[in-house]
N, CA, C and O atoms as CSV, one atom per row, in Angstrom:
chain,resi,resn,atom,element,x,y,z
A,1,MET,N,N,0.847,-1.172,0.000
A,1,MET,CA,C,0.000,0.000,0.000
A,1,MET,C,C,0.894,1.239,0.000
A,1,MET,O,O,1.965,1.251,0.607
A,2,VAL,N,N,0.435,2.269,-0.688
A,2,VAL,CA,C,1.165,3.523,-0.782
A,2,VAL,C,C,0.303,4.624,-0.196
A,2,VAL,O,O,-0.893,4.701,-0.479
A,3,ALA,N,N,0.904,5.473,0.616
A,3,ALA,CA,C,0.206,6.639,1.147
A,3,ALA,C,C,0.802,7.875,0.496
A,3,ALA,O,O,2.019,7.979,0.338
A,4,ILE,N,N,-0.060,8.813,0.119
A,4,ILE,CA,C,0.373,10.037,-0.549
A,4,ILE,C,C,-0.110,11.234,0.268
A,4,ILE,O,O,-1.288,11.328,0.614
A,5,LYS,N,N,0.815,12.144,0.572
A,5,LYS,CA,C,0.440,13.363,1.283
A,5,LYS,C,C,0.110,14.436,0.248
A,5,LYS,O,O,0.916,14.715,-0.640
A,6,VAL,N,N,-1.082,15.040,0.362
A,6,VAL,CA,C,-1.532,16.069,-0.570
A,6,VAL,C,C,-1.683,17.369,0.199
A,6,VAL,O,O,-2.410,17.428,1.191
A,7,GLY,N,N,-0.994,18.420,-0.258
A,7,GLY,CA,C,-1.135,19.746,0.331
A,7,GLY,C,C,-2.255,20.508,-0.354
A,7,GLY,O,O,-2.383,20.461,-1.578
A,8,HIS,N,N,-3.067,21.209,0.428
A,8,HIS,CA,C,-4.190,21.961,-0.115
A,8,HIS,C,C,-3.871,23.453,-0.096
A,8,HIS,O,O,-2.995,23.903,0.642
A,9,GLU,N,N,-4.592,24.208,-0.915
A,9,GLU,CA,C,-4.365,25.649,-1.022
A,9,GLU,C,C,-4.529,26.371,0.310
A,9,GLU,O,O,-3.884,27.393,0.546
A,10,ASP,N,N,-5.383,25.850,1.179
A,10,ASP,CA,C,-5.621,26.507,2.470
A,10,ASP,C,C,-4.562,26.166,3.518
A,10,ASP,O,O,-4.680,26.565,4.677
A,11,GLY,N,N,-3.521,25.422,3.107
A,11,GLY,CA,C,-2.438,25.081,4.018
A,11,GLY,C,C,-2.619,23.763,4.745
A,11,GLY,O,O,-1.699,23.310,5.427
A,12,THR,N,N,-3.774,23.137,4.619
A,12,THR,CA,C,-4.003,21.848,5.259
A,12,THR,C,C,-3.432,20.732,4.383
A,12,THR,O,O,-3.116,20.946,3.213
A,13,GLU,N,N,-3.308,19.555,4.961
A,13,GLU,CA,C,-2.804,18.395,4.235
A,13,GLU,C,C,-3.722,17.215,4.460
A,13,GLU,O,O,-4.361,17.098,5.506
A,14,SER,N,N,-3.782,16.332,3.460
A,14,SER,CA,C,-4.542,15.086,3.562
A,14,SER,C,C,-3.607,13.939,3.242
A,14,SER,O,O,-2.683,14.084,2.442
A,15,ILE,N,N,-3.846,12.811,3.863
A,15,ILE,CA,C,-3.114,11.589,3.546
A,15,ILE,C,C,-4.069,10.680,2.794
A,15,ILE,O,O,-5.139,10.339,3.298
A,16,LEU,N,N,-3.676,10.286,1.579
A,16,LEU,CA,C,-4.506,9.407,0.764
A,16,LEU,C,C,-3.841,8.046,0.666
A,16,LEU,O,O,-2.648,7.949,0.376
A,17,ASP,N,N,-4.610,7.002,0.909
A,17,ASP,CA,C,-4.097,5.641,0.751
A,17,ASP,C,C,-4.419,5.176,-0.658
A,17,ASP,O,O,-5.569,5.233,-1.092
A,18,LEU,N,N,-3.404,4.719,-1.369
A,18,LEU,CA,C,-3.605,4.186,-2.707
A,18,LEU,C,C,-3.840,2.690,-2.568
A,18,LEU,O,O,-2.894,1.904,-2.507
A,19,THR,N,N,-5.095,2.311,-2.518
A,19,THR,CA,C,-5.446,0.907,-2.318
A,19,THR,C,C,-5.831,0.240,-3.632
A,19,THR,O,O,-6.086,-0.964,-3.667
A,20,VAL,N,N,-5.875,1.004,-4.699
A,20,VAL,CA,C,-6.256,0.454,-5.993
A,20,VAL,C,C,-4.992,0.033,-6.744
A,20,VAL,O,O,-3.963,0.705,-6.673
A,21,GLY,N,N,-5.084,-1.076,-7.459
A,21,GLY,CA,C,-3.948,-1.520,-8.259
A,21,GLY,C,C,-3.844,-0.705,-9.538
A,21,GLY,O,O,-4.851,-0.238,-10.070
A,22,ILE,N,N,-2.642,-0.539,-10.020
A,22,ILE,CA,C,-2.426,0.206,-11.260
A,22,ILE,C,C,-1.315,-0.485,-12.039
A,22,ILE,O,O,-0.294,-0.876,-11.474
A,23,LYS,N,N,-1.524,-0.627,-13.336
A,23,LYS,CA,C,-0.546,-1.273,-14.211
A,23,LYS,C,C,0.184,-0.217,-15.029
A,23,LYS,O,O,-0.325,0.885,-15.232
A,24,VAL,N,N,1.370,-0.559,-15.494
A,24,VAL,CA,C,2.154,0.349,-16.327
A,24,VAL,C,C,1.328,0.760,-17.538
A,24,VAL,O,O,0.741,-0.082,-18.217
A,25,GLY,N,N,1.289,2.056,-17.799
A,25,GLY,CA,C,0.530,2.591,-18.924
A,25,GLY,C,C,-0.881,3.012,-18.564
A,25,GLY,O,O,-1.545,3.689,-19.350
A,26,GLU,N,N,-1.350,2.619,-17.381
A,26,GLU,CA,C,-2.684,3.003,-16.935
A,26,GLU,C,C,-2.591,4.202,-16.007
A,26,GLU,O,O,-1.521,4.526,-15.491
A,27,SER,N,N,-3.724,4.854,-15.803
A,27,SER,CA,C,-3.765,5.953,-14.845
A,27,SER,C,C,-4.953,5.751,-13.912
A,27,SER,O,O,-5.898,5.028,-14.227
A,28,VAL,N,N,-4.881,6.400,-12.771
A,28,VAL,CA,C,-5.948,6.330,-11.783
A,28,VAL,C,C,-6.110,7.716,-11.164
A,28,VAL,O,O,-5.129,8.434,-10.970
A,29,GLN,N,N,-7.348,8.084,-10.859
A,29,GLN,CA,C,-7.616,9.377,-10.222
A,29,GLN,C,C,-7.976,9.144,-8.763
A,29,GLN,O,O,-8.780,8.271,-8.439
A,30,LEU,N,N,-7.370,9.937,-7.892
A,30,LEU,CA,C,-7.712,9.898,-6.478
A,30,LEU,C,C,-8.667,11.051,-6.204
A,30,LEU,O,O,-8.374,12.207,-6.509
A,31,LYS,N,N,-9.822,10.712,-5.620
A,31,LYS,CA,C,-10.866,11.705,-5.375
A,31,LYS,C,C,-11.174,11.786,-3.885
A,31,LYS,O,O,-10.970,10.824,-3.145
A,32,ASN,N,N,-11.668,12.945,-3.453
A,32,ASN,CA,C,-12.106,13.076,-2.067
A,32,ASN,C,C,-13.549,12.587,-1.947
A,32,ASN,O,O,-14.138,12.109,-2.916
A,33,GLU,N,N,-14.101,12.714,-0.757
A,33,GLU,CA,C,-15.458,12.223,-0.503
A,33,GLU,C,C,-16.500,12.915,-1.378
A,33,GLU,O,O,-17.530,12.323,-1.699
A,34,GLU,N,N,-16.238,14.169,-1.767
A,34,GLU,CA,C,-17.178,14.918,-2.600
A,34,GLU,C,C,-17.044,14.577,-4.079
A,34,GLU,O,O,-17.845,15.040,-4.892
A,35,GLY,N,N,-16.044,13.776,-4.442
A,35,GLY,CA,C,-15.846,13.390,-5.834
A,35,GLY,C,C,-14.900,14.301,-6.602
A,35,GLY,O,O,-14.715,14.136,-7.808
A,36,THR,N,N,-14.301,15.261,-5.906
A,36,THR,CA,C,-13.340,16.155,-6.550
A,36,THR,C,C,-12.026,15.419,-6.786
A,36,THR,O,O,-11.500,14.772,-5.880
A,37,VAL,N,N,-11.500,15.517,-7.998
A,37,VAL,CA,C,-10.231,14.864,-8.322
A,37,VAL,C,C,-9.100,15.638,-7.640
A,37,VAL,O,O,-8.912,16.830,-7.886
A,38,LEU,N,N,-8.354,14.941,-6.782
A,38,LEU,CA,C,-7.234,15.547,-6.081
A,38,LEU,C,C,-5.911,15.279,-6.780
A,38,LEU,O,O,-4.994,16.098,-6.727
A,39,LEU,N,N,-5.819,14.130,-7.434
A,39,LEU,CA,C,-4.548,13.727,-8.011
A,39,LEU,C,C,-4.794,12.666,-9.070
A,39,LEU,O,O,-5.617,11.771,-8.879
A,40,THR,N,N,-4.082,12.762,-10.188
A,40,THR,CA,C,-4.115,11.727,-11.207
A,40,THR,C,C,-2.731,11.118,-11.287
A,40,THR,O,O,-1.743,11.830,-11.465
A,41,LEU,N,N,-2.655,9.797,-11.157
A,41,LEU,CA,C,-1.386,9.080,-11.217
A,41,LEU,C,C,-1.333,8.242,-12.479
A,41,LEU,O,O,-2.326,7.626,-12.867
A,42,GLU,N,N,-0.176,8.218,-13.117
A,42,GLU,CA,C,0.035,7.345,-14.261
A,42,GLU,C,C,1.258,6.499,-13.983
A,42,GLU,O,O,2.300,7.018,-13.582
A,43,ALA,N,N,1.138,5.220,-14.190
A,43,ALA,CA,C,2.244,4.306,-13.915
A,43,ALA,C,C,3.143,4.201,-15.137
A,43,ALA,O,O,2.678,4.007,-16.260
A,44,SER,N,N,4.444,4.334,-14.892
A,44,SER,CA,C,5.418,4.134,-15.957
A,44,SER,C,C,6.705,3.620,-15.336
A,44,SER,O,O,6.922,3.734,-14.129
A,45,ILE,N,N,7.542,3.060,-16.170
A,45,ILE,CA,C,8.830,2.558,-15.712
A,45,ILE,C,C,9.915,3.438,-16.314
A,45,ILE,O,O,9.947,3.668,-17.523
A,46,ILE,N,N,10.795,3.922,-15.463
A,46,ILE,CA,C,11.923,4.721,-15.917
A,46,ILE,C,C,13.176,4.001,-15.448
A,46,ILE,O,O,13.373,3.787,-14.252
A,47,SER,N,N,14.002,3.639,-16.381
A,47,SER,CA,C,15.241,2.962,-16.041
A,47,SER,C,C,16.167,3.931,-15.324
A,47,SER,O,O,16.455,5.001,-15.860
A,48,PRO,N,N,16.647,3.590,-14.118
A,48,PRO,CA,C,17.532,4.504,-13.406
A,48,PRO,C,C,18.829,4.766,-14.168
A,48,PRO,O,O,19.473,5.796,-13.967
A,49,GLU,N,N,19.213,3.831,-15.045
A,49,GLU,CA,C,20.423,4.034,-15.821
A,49,GLU,C,C,20.257,5.161,-16.838
A,49,GLU,O,O,21.246,5.773,-17.242
A,50,LYS,N,N,19.032,5.442,-17.253
A,50,LYS,CA,C,18.775,6.457,-18.274
A,50,LYS,C,C,17.740,7.467,-17.794
A,50,LYS,O,O,16.934,7.957,-18.586
A,51,LEU,N,N,17.758,7.774,-16.524
A,51,LEU,CA,C,16.800,8.710,-15.937
A,51,LEU,C,C,16.869,10.080,-16.593
A,51,LEU,O,O,15.874,10.805,-16.613
A,52,TYR,N,N,18.033,10.447,-17.132
A,52,TYR,CA,C,18.194,11.742,-17.790
A,52,TYR,C,C,17.301,11.870,-19.034
A,52,TYR,O,O,17.132,12.973,-19.554
A,53,ARG,N,N,16.734,10.768,-19.512
A,53,ARG,CA,C,15.831,10.818,-20.662
A,53,ARG,C,C,14.416,11.236,-20.277
A,53,ARG,O,O,13.599,11.523,-21.152
A,54,ASN,N,N,14.117,11.273,-18.975
A,54,ASN,CA,C,12.801,11.663,-18.477
A,54,ASN,C,C,12.737,13.193,-18.375
A,54,ASN,O,O,13.550,13.805,-17.682
A,55,ALA,N,N,11.770,13.806,-19.063
A,55,ALA,CA,C,11.672,15.263,-19.135
A,55,ALA,C,C,11.517,15.903,-17.758
A,55,ALA,O,O,12.166,16.908,-17.469
A,56,ASP,N,N,10.669,15.336,-16.910
A,56,ASP,CA,C,10.440,15.925,-15.583
A,56,ASP,C,C,11.698,15.857,-14.725
A,56,ASP,O,O,12.076,16.839,-14.085
A,57,TRP,N,N,12.342,14.695,-14.714
A,57,TRP,CA,C,13.545,14.549,-13.904
A,57,TRP,C,C,14.642,15.476,-14.402
A,57,TRP,O,O,15.290,16.160,-13.609
A,58,LEU,N,N,14.851,15.501,-15.718
A,58,LEU,CA,C,15.910,16.318,-16.290
A,58,LEU,C,C,15.653,17.796,-16.055
A,58,LEU,O,O,16.571,18.539,-15.706
A,59,SER,N,N,14.431,18.223,-16.241
A,59,SER,CA,C,14.080,19.623,-16.002
A,59,SER,C,C,14.342,20.013,-14.555
A,59,SER,O,O,14.881,21.087,-14.291
A,60,ASN,N,N,13.965,19.150,-13.618
A,60,ASN,CA,C,14.192,19.435,-12.201
A,60,ASN,C,C,15.684,19.523,-11.888
A,60,ASN,O,O,16.125,20.449,-11.208
A,61,ALA,N,N,16.457,18.560,-12.384
A,61,ALA,CA,C,17.901,18.549,-12.107
A,61,ALA,C,C,18.589,19.772,-12.700
A,61,ALA,O,O,19.436,20.387,-12.053
A,62,TYR,N,N,18.228,20.123,-13.920
A,62,TYR,CA,C,18.907,21.206,-14.627
A,62,TYR,C,C,18.415,22.587,-14.189
A,62,TYR,O,O,19.216,23.484,-13.930
A,63,LEU,N,N,17.094,22.749,-14.109
A,63,LEU,CA,C,16.538,24.075,-13.815
A,63,LEU,C,C,16.386,24.353,-12.318
A,63,LEU,O,O,16.743,25.436,-11.856
A,64,ASN,N,N,15.868,23.402,-11.567
A,64,ASN,CA,C,15.603,23.635,-10.144
A,64,ASN,C,C,16.821,23.378,-9.271
A,64,ASN,O,O,17.104,24.146,-8.352
A,65,GLU,N,N,17.550,22.290,-9.557
A,65,GLU,CA,C,18.739,21.977,-8.761
A,65,GLU,C,C,19.982,22.671,-9.312
A,65,GLU,O,O,21.048,22.628,-8.699
A,66,ASN,N,N,19.835,23.310,-10.474
A,66,ASN,CA,C,20.905,24.114,-11.086
A,66,ASN,C,C,22.158,23.296,-11.401
A,66,ASN,O,O,23.270,23.824,-11.379
A,67,LYS,N,N,21.975,21.999,-11.696
A,67,LYS,CA,C,23.117,21.164,-12.071
A,67,LYS,C,C,23.544,21.511,-13.495
A,67,LYS,O,O,22.718,21.908,-14.316
A,68,THR,N,N,24.826,21.361,-13.782
A,68,THR,CA,C,25.317,21.581,-15.131
A,68,THR,C,C,25.113,20.325,-15.960
A,68,THR,O,O,24.840,19.252,-15.423
A,69,MET,N,N,25.248,20.467,-17.275
A,69,MET,CA,C,25.164,19.299,-18.158
A,69,MET,C,C,26.268,18.313,-17.801
A,69,MET,O,O,26.051,17.102,-17.822
A,70,GLN,N,N,27.436,18.821,-17.478
A,70,GLN,CA,C,28.569,17.975,-17.102
A,70,GLN,C,C,28.260,17.187,-15.823
A,70,GLN,O,O,28.552,15.994,-15.743
A,71,GLU,N,N,27.669,17.853,-14.827
A,71,GLU,CA,C,27.337,17.185,-13.565
A,71,GLU,C,C,26.287,16.100,-13.763
A,71,GLU,O,O,26.392,15.012,-13.195
A,72,ILE,N,N,25.274,16.402,-14.572
A,72,ILE,CA,C,24.226,15.411,-14.830
A,72,ILE,C,C,24.815,14.237,-15.604
A,72,ILE,O,O,24.539,13.080,-15.287
A,73,GLY,N,N,25.616,14.530,-16.609
A,73,GLY,CA,C,26.248,13.479,-17.393
A,73,GLY,C,C,27.106,12.568,-16.537
A,73,GLY,O,O,27.112,11.352,-16.730
A,74,ALA,N,N,27.832,13.150,-15.591
A,74,ALA,CA,C,28.707,12.365,-14.717
A,74,ALA,C,C,27.909,11.387,-13.859
A,74,ALA,O,O,28.416,10.320,-13.515
A,75,LEU,N,N,26.673,11.731,-13.509
A,75,LEU,CA,C,25.831,10.832,-12.714
A,75,LEU,C,C,25.528,9.535,-13.463
A,75,LEU,O,O,25.336,8.485,-12.850
A,76,PHE,N,N,25.489,9.619,-14.801
A,76,PHE,CA,C,25.078,8.473,-15.620
A,76,PHE,C,C,26.191,7.967,-16.523
A,76,PHE,O,O,25.969,7.090,-17.358
A,77,ASN,N,N,27.385,8.517,-16.358
A,77,ASN,CA,C,28.532,8.121,-17.171
A,77,ASN,C,C,28.279,8.358,-18.663
A,77,ASN,O,O,28.611,7.524,-19.506
A,78,VAL,N,N,27.679,9.521,-18.967
A,78,VAL,CA,C,27.481,9.946,-20.351
A,78,VAL,C,C,28.074,11.349,-20.495
A,78,VAL,O,O,28.381,12.003,-19.499
A,79,SER,N,N,28.230,11.802,-21.722
A,79,SER,CA,C,28.835,13.111,-21.962
A,79,SER,C,C,27.846,14.246,-21.729
A,79,SER,O,O,26.632,14.043,-21.720
A,80,ALA,N,N,28.385,15.434,-21.543
A,80,ALA,CA,C,27.552,16.632,-21.425
A,80,ALA,C,C,26.754,16.837,-22.711
A,80,ALA,O,O,25.636,17.350,-22.675
A,81,MET,N,N,27.328,16.439,-23.845
A,81,MET,CA,C,26.635,16.568,-25.131
A,81,MET,C,C,25.393,15.690,-25.172
A,81,MET,O,O,24.383,16.083,-25.755
A,82,THR,N,N,25.447,14.504,-24.562
A,82,THR,CA,C,24.268,13.635,-24.475
A,82,THR,C,C,23.169,14.332,-23.691
A,82,THR,O,O,22.004,14.305,-24.089
A,83,ILE,N,N,23.534,14.953,-22.581
A,83,ILE,CA,C,22.551,15.683,-21.764
A,83,ILE,C,C,21.992,16.856,-22.551
A,83,ILE,O,O,20.790,17.116,-22.503
A,84,CYS,N,N,22.849,17.569,-23.275
A,84,CYS,CA,C,22.409,18.687,-24.109
A,84,CYS,C,C,21.396,18.211,-25.145
A,84,CYS,O,O,20.399,18.887,-25.399
A,85,THR,N,N,21.648,17.057,-25.739
A,85,THR,CA,C,20.732,16.490,-26.729
A,85,THR,C,C,19.354,16.248,-26.120
A,85,THR,O,O,18.335,16.567,-26.733
A,86,TRP,N,N,19.326,15.682,-24.905
A,86,TRP,CA,C,18.042,15.402,-24.254
A,86,TRP,C,C,17.353,16.678,-23.776
A,86,TRP,O,O,16.124,16.749,-23.781
A,87,LEU,N,N,18.116,17.675,-23.368
A,87,LEU,CA,C,17.515,18.972,-23.036
A,87,LEU,C,C,16.831,19.546,-24.270
A,87,LEU,O,O,15.713,20.053,-24.182
A,88,ASP,N,N,17.493,19.469,-25.411
A,88,ASP,CA,C,16.911,19.953,-26.666
A,88,ASP,C,C,15.668,19.156,-27.052
A,88,ASP,O,O,14.661,19.737,-27.459
A,89,LYS,N,N,15.731,17.822,-26.927
A,89,LYS,CA,C,14.587,16.978,-27.277
A,89,LYS,C,C,13.360,17.332,-26.457
A,89,LYS,O,O,12.234,17.302,-26.955
A,90,HIS,N,N,13.590,17.671,-25.186
A,90,HIS,CA,C,12.469,17.999,-24.294
A,90,HIS,C,C,12.156,19.495,-24.288
A,90,HIS,O,O,11.322,19.963,-23.513
A,91,GLU,N,N,12.836,20.234,-25.164
A,91,GLU,CA,C,12.624,21.676,-25.291
A,91,GLU,C,C,12.807,22.405,-23.962
A,91,GLU,O,O,12.037,23.302,-23.617
A,92,ILE,N,N,13.836,22.002,-23.229
A,92,ILE,CA,C,14.206,22.663,-21.979
A,92,ILE,C,C,15.263,23.692,-22.319
A,92,ILE,O,O,16.327,23.354,-22.838
A,93,GLU,N,N,14.970,24.944,-22.026
A,93,GLU,CA,C,15.883,26.030,-22.382
A,93,GLU,C,C,17.192,25.900,-21.609
A,93,GLU,O,O,17.194,25.730,-20.390
A,94,THR,N,N,18.296,25.981,-22.334
A,94,THR,CA,C,19.605,25.834,-21.707
A,94,THR,C,C,20.170,27.189,-21.307
A,94,THR,O,O,19.824,28.225,-21.874
A,95,ARG,N,N,21.055,27.148,-20.308
A,95,ARG,CA,C,21.719,28.357,-19.839
A,95,ARG,C,C,22.867,28.686,-20.778
A,95,ARG,O,O,23.305,27.846,-21.563
A,96,SER,N,N,23.345,29.918,-20.686
A,96,SER,CA,C,24.508,30.301,-21.489
A,96,SER,C,C,25.720,29.545,-20.983
A,96,SER,O,O,25.783,29.150,-19.819
A,97,ARG,N,N,26.673,29.351,-21.862
A,97,ARG,CA,C,27.880,28.622,-21.506
A,97,ARG,C,C,28.777,29.473,-20.627
A,97,ARG,O,O,28.662,30.699,-20.606
A,98,GLY,N,N,29.671,28.818,-19.902
A,98,GLY,CA,C,30.608,29.530,-19.048
A,98,GLY,C,C,30.361,29.234,-17.590
A,98,GLY,O,O,29.493,28.437,-17.234
A,99,ARG,N,N,31.132,29.883,-16.759
A,99,ARG,CA,C,31.035,29.662,-15.308
A,99,ARG,C,C,29.724,30.206,-14.759
A,99,ARG,O,O,29.194,31.224,-15.203
A,100,ARG,N,N,29.226,29.456,-13.752
A,100,ARG,CA,C,28.028,29.919,-13.042
A,100,ARG,C,C,28.396,31.037,-12.102
A,100,ARG,O,O,29.495,31.063,-11.547
A,101,SER,N,N,27.482,31.952,-11.926
A,101,SER,CA,C,27.745,33.068,-10.987
A,101,SER,C,C,27.498,32.659,-9.564
A,101,SER,O,O,27.668,33.467,-8.651
């Protein structure tokens, strides 16, 4: 069983138990007692060896965690150019070259 913590706009939180089975490629909606959709989950498999190919993960690492292409590439033993290729494929805007401020 999986429990998911959901934060609400009013600052409160709910804990949802995922008691329904889900298969890869399928999705499921979690609703509250009133029938309002709180969360939609989709099952997929992402190989940890090639996690940099996942748009959400790559965007978070590059944009939010401010990692360089070189740093991300080093995590997976691939070149910075490989990471640049995947940033381009996912249309993630790249930073200018050179040292970070």
